[in-house]
C-alpha positions as CSV (number, residue, x, y, z in Angstrom):
1,M,31.0,-7.4,-3.4
2,S,31.1,-10.8,-5.3
3,E,27.5,-11.4,-4.9
4,T,27.0,-8.6,-7.7
5,A,28.2,-10.9,-10.3
6,S,25.2,-13.5,-9.8
7,V,22.6,-11.0,-9.4
8,I,23.5,-8.1,-12.1
9,T,24.6,-10.2,-15.0
10,A,25.0,-8.8,-18.5
11,A,21.8,-9.8,-19.7
12,R,20.1,-8.1,-16.5
13,Y,21.9,-4.9,-16.6
14,A,20.9,-4.4,-20.6
15,K,16.9,-5.0,-19.5
16,G,17.6,-1.8,-17.5
17,A,16.0,1.6,-18.6
18,T,18.0,4.4,-20.2
19,F,17.4,7.8,-18.3
20,R,15.0,8.9,-21.5
21,E,13.1,5.7,-21.3
22,Y,12.7,6.2,-17.3
23,L,11.5,9.6,-17.6
24,D,9.1,8.8,-20.5
25,S,7.5,5.9,-18.4
26,I,6.9,8.3,-15.1
27,G,3.4,9.4,-14.7
28,T,2.6,12.1,-12.3
29,N,5.8,12.6,-10.7
30,R,7.4,13.5,-14.1
31,Q,7.3,17.4,-13.3
32,R,9.3,16.7,-10.4
33,F,12.6,15.9,-11.9
34,D,12.1,18.8,-14.7
35,P,13.5,21.6,-12.4
36,H,16.6,19.2,-11.6
37,I,17.1,18.3,-15.4
38,A,17.0,22.1,-16.5
39,D,18.9,23.9,-13.5
40,F,21.9,21.7,-13.5
41,R,25.0,21.8,-15.8
42,L,28.2,20.2,-15.1
43,T,31.2,22.6,-14.8
44,S,33.4,22.1,-17.8
45,A,36.2,21.4,-15.3
46,D,33.9,18.6,-14.1
47,A,32.6,17.2,-17.4
48,R,36.5,17.0,-18.4
49,F,37.2,15.1,-15.3
50,F,34.3,12.6,-16.0
51,E,35.4,12.2,-19.5
52,D,39.0,11.7,-18.4
53,L,38.0,9.1,-15.9
54,G,35.9,7.1,-18.4
55,K,38.7,7.1,-21.0
56,K,41.1,6.0,-17.9
57,A,38.8,3.0,-16.8
58,G,38.1,1.8,-20.5
59,G,34.6,2.6,-20.1
60,L,32.3,2.5,-17.0
61,K,28.7,1.4,-16.5
62,V,26.0,2.7,-13.9
63,L,23.3,1.1,-12.2
64,A,20.8,3.3,-10.9
65,I,18.3,2.4,-8.5
66,G,15.2,4.3,-7.6
67,E,11.5,5.2,-7.7
68,D,9.7,8.4,-8.9
69,W,8.2,9.3,-5.6
70,C,11.6,10.2,-4.0
71,P,12.6,13.6,-3.5
72,D,16.4,12.4,-3.8
73,V,15.9,10.7,-6.7
74,H,14.3,13.8,-8.5
75,R,17.3,15.4,-7.3
76,G,20.2,13.2,-8.0
77,L,19.1,11.2,-11.0
78,P,19.5,14.2,-13.4
79,V,23.0,14.8,-11.7
80,M,23.9,11.4,-12.4
81,A,22.9,11.2,-16.4
82,R,24.9,14.3,-16.9
83,I,27.9,12.5,-15.4
84,A,26.9,9.8,-17.5
85,D,26.7,11.6,-20.4
86,A,30.3,13.5,-19.8
87,G,31.9,10.6,-18.9
88,N,30.4,8.4,-22.1
89,M,29.1,6.1,-19.1
90,E,26.4,3.6,-20.1
91,L,23.4,4.3,-17.6
92,R,20.9,1.7,-16.7
93,F,17.8,2.4,-14.3
94,F,16.1,0.0,-12.4
95,L,12.9,0.6,-10.0
96,R,13.8,-0.4,-6.2
97,D,10.6,-2.1,-5.8
98,K,10.7,-4.3,-8.5
99,N,14.2,-5.4,-8.1
100,L,14.8,-5.8,-4.3
101,D,17.5,-8.4,-4.9
102,I,19.3,-5.7,-6.9
103,M,18.4,-3.2,-4.0
104,N,19.2,-5.5,-1.4
105,L,23.0,-5.4,-2.6
106,F,23.2,-2.0,-1.6
107,L,21.6,-1.2,1.3
108,K,22.4,2.0,3.3
109,E,24.3,0.9,6.6
110,G,23.6,-2.5,5.8
111,K,19.6,-2.4,6.6
112,Y,17.8,0.6,4.5
113,Q,16.5,0.5,1.2
114,S,17.2,4.0,0.6
115,I,17.1,5.3,-3.1
116,P,19.0,6.6,-5.4
117,V,21.8,4.0,-5.6
118,F,24.2,4.7,-8.3
119,A,26.5,1.6,-8.4
120,F,29.4,1.9,-10.8
121,F,31.0,-1.1,-12.9
122,D,34.0,-1.6,-15.3
123,S,33.3,-2.2,-19.0
124,K,32.8,-6.3,-17.8
125,L,30.3,-5.5,-14.6
126,N,32.9,-5.6,-12.3
127,Y,31.7,-3.7,-9.6
128,L,33.9,-0.7,-8.1
129,C,31.8,1.1,-5.8
130,H,28.8,2.6,-4.9
131,W,27.0,5.9,-3.7
132,I,23.8,5.9,-2.0
133,E,20.6,8.8,-0.9
134,R,22.4,11.9,-0.9
135,P,25.4,13.6,-0.1
136,A,26.4,13.9,3.6
137,A,25.8,17.5,3.9
138,A,22.4,17.1,2.7
139,T,21.7,14.3,5.2
140,R,23.2,16.6,8.5
141,F,21.0,19.2,7.5
142,Q,18.0,17.1,6.5
143,D,18.7,15.4,10.3
144,E,18.7,18.8,12.1
145,I,15.4,20.1,10.3
146,R,13.8,16.8,11.2
147,A,14.8,17.0,14.9
148,E,13.4,20.7,14.8
149,L,10.4,19.8,13.4
150,A,9.6,16.8,15.6
151,K,9.5,19.2,18.6
152,Q,6.7,21.0,17.0
153,K,4.7,17.7,16.8
154,L,3.5,18.3,13.1
155,S,1.6,15.7,11.1
156,E,3.7,13.7,8.6
157,D,2.0,15.6,5.7
158,D,2.9,18.9,7.4
159,T,6.6,17.7,8.3
160,R,7.2,16.7,4.5
161,K,5.7,20.2,3.5
162,M,8.0,21.8,5.7
163,M,10.9,19.8,4.6
164,R,10.7,20.4,1.3
165,E,10.1,24.2,1.9
166,K,13.3,24.3,3.8
167,T,15.4,22.1,1.8
168,G,14.1,23.3,-1.7
169,P,16.4,26.5,-1.8
170,L,19.5,24.2,-1.2
171,A,19.1,21.8,-4.4
172,E,22.0,23.2,-6.3
173,S,24.5,23.1,-3.5
174,W,23.3,19.7,-2.7
175,R,23.5,18.6,-6.5
176,Q,27.2,20.2,-6.3
177,E,28.0,18.3,-3.3
178,T,26.9,14.9,-5.3
179,V,29.3,15.8,-8.0
180,K,32.1,16.2,-5.3
181,E,31.5,13.0,-3.7
182,L,31.2,10.9,-7.3
183,K,34.7,12.6,-8.0
184,E,36.1,11.5,-4.6
185,M,34.7,7.9,-4.7
186,L,35.5,7.0,-8.5
187,S,38.8,8.5,-8.4
188,Q,39.5,6.2,-5.3
189,A,37.8,3.2,-6.9
190,I,39.6,3.6,-10.2
191,K,43.1,4.0,-8.5
192,N,42.2,0.8,-6.0
193,R,41.3,-1.3,-8.8
């Protein structure tokens, strides 16, 4: 991703919000992050993994993209924040809608502005890899539920409500799947650089 260097400069990256700054800036949707922040912890083995990976890489930087209305951001960003803490990674957050040039570097399937995005860089901001939206298991489940709900011809609001009811109990397993996918992806990226 050679175009990342021209868009994500050191000065631009430094302007991103820290996790705490981002949380402090959120209005009415702040409470949607709280259960994910309170409930999620890395296992000691996972924390060691990310700590060792960060050392092996010589330091990592993470650029997160999202918006506070997105359930995947509510669930995923606290996971990334814990991983960044464990791995001594610098994490900076950018709002998708105010940073479309950055967002457009990481389109899902080359066309969707799906969030969150976690883009990983070495200490000199050389691109390593990125992760988008949610773990594969969560996407499969949501696709199945959406197809089931579509048959009921519900309103958009009712569909969203039903999705939240069906997916809410799965939050912890999806957070753990996120950790698993990030471990695999980062291991491969560090190995291949």
